[in-house]
C-alpha positions in Angstrom: -8.6 -7.9 -14.1 -6.6 -5.8 -11.5 -3.5 -6.5 -13.5 -4.9 -4.6 -16.4 -4.6 -1.4 -14.4 -1.2 0.3 -13.9 -1.0 0.0 -10.1 2.6 1.4 -10.2 1.4 4.5 -12.0 -1.6 5.0 -9.6 0.7 4.5 -6.6 3.2 6.9 -8.0 0.5 9.6 -8.5 -0.7 9.1 -5.0 2.8 9.2 -3.6 3.6 12.4 -5.5 0.5 14.0 -4.3 1.2 13.0 -0.7 4.8 14.5 -1.0 3.2 17.9 -1.7 0.8 17.6 1.2 1.6 19.6 4.3 2.3 17.6 7.5 -0.1 17.6 10.4 2.4 19.8 12.3 2.3 22.3 9.4 -1.5 22.3 9.4 -1.6 22.7 13.2 0.8 25.7 13.0 -1.2 27.3 10.2 -4.5 26.9 12.1 -2.9 28.3 15.3 -1.6 31.3 13.4 -5.1 31.9 11.8 -6.7 31.6 15.2 -4.3 34.0 16.8 -4.9 36.5 14.0 -8.7 36.1 14.4 -8.5 36.5 18.1 -6.4 39.7 17.8 -8.9 41.0 15.2 -11.8 40.3 17.5 -10.2 42.0 20.4 -9.4 45.1 18.3 -13.0 45.2 17.1 -14.4 44.9 20.6 -12.1 47.6 21.9 -13.3 50.0 19.2 -17.0 48.8 19.5 -17.0 48.6 15.8 -18.1 45.1 14.7 -17.7 44.5 11.0 -17.8 40.9 9.7 -15.2 38.8 11.4 -13.3 36.3 9.3 -12.8 33.2 11.5 -10.3 30.6 10.2 -11.9 27.4 8.8 -10.7 24.2 7.2 -11.8 25.5 3.8 -9.0 28.1 4.1 -6.4 25.3 4.1 -4.8 24.4 0.8 -4.9 20.6 0.5 -4.0 18.7 -2.7 -6.5 16.8 -4.7 -5.7 13.1 -4.5 -5.6 11.1 -7.7 -8.6 8.8 -8.0 -8.7 5.1 -8.5 -10.8 3.8 -11.3 -14.5 4.1 -10.5 -16.7 1.0 -10.0 -18.3 1.8 -13.4 -14.9 1.9 -15.1 -14.0 -1.4 -13.6 -17.4 -2.9 -14.6 -16.8 -1.6 -18.2 -13.4 -3.3 -18.3 -14.8 -6.5 -16.8 -17.6 -6.6 -19.4 -15.0 -6.4 -22.1 -12.9 -9.1 -20.6 -15.5 -11.7 -19.4 -18.7 -13.2 -20.7 -21.8 -11.9 -19.1 -22.4 -13.5 -15.8 -24.7 -13.0 -12.8 -21.7 -12.7 -10.5 -20.3 -9.6 -12.5 -21.1 -7.3 -9.6 -19.1 -9.6 -7.2 -16.2 -9.7 -9.7 -16.1 -5.9 -10.0 -16.4 -5.4 -6.2 -13.5 -7.8 -5.6 -11.4 -6.3 -8.3 -11.8 -2.8 -6.8 -10.9 -4.2 -3.4 -7.8 -5.9 -4.8 -6.8 -2.7 -6.7 -7.1 -0.6 -3.5 -5.0 -3.2 -1.6 -2.3 -3.3 -4.4 -2.0 0.5 -4.4 -1.8 0.6 -0.6 0.9 -2.1 -0.6 3.0 -0.1 -3.1 2.6 3.0 -1.0 3.6 1.2 2.2 6.7 -0.2 0.5 7.6 3.2 -0.8 7.2 4.8 2.6 9.4 2.3 4.3 
């Protein structure tokens, strides 16, 4: 069942998204910069005793990419229902197929990263 999904395409989408993701060092630098700006703003406000709303940096200010998604459990179950006769173990089949699909995508990404 896993073979019916295009693992290479899923892995390529994940890899392309990761290529556009900032590194941890970039995120750290951006957060430090935002914190320094917020600290300077707070000091300036305290010095003038005028306290408008202070914008503190938060993780929601970071621009992170949206990762492509793997097929949902429901999508896998729909595909399995079309491929196999109805069986009491369908949930087990679907769960195992999802696990195998995740492992296959991870293996492709690991090879690409090496």
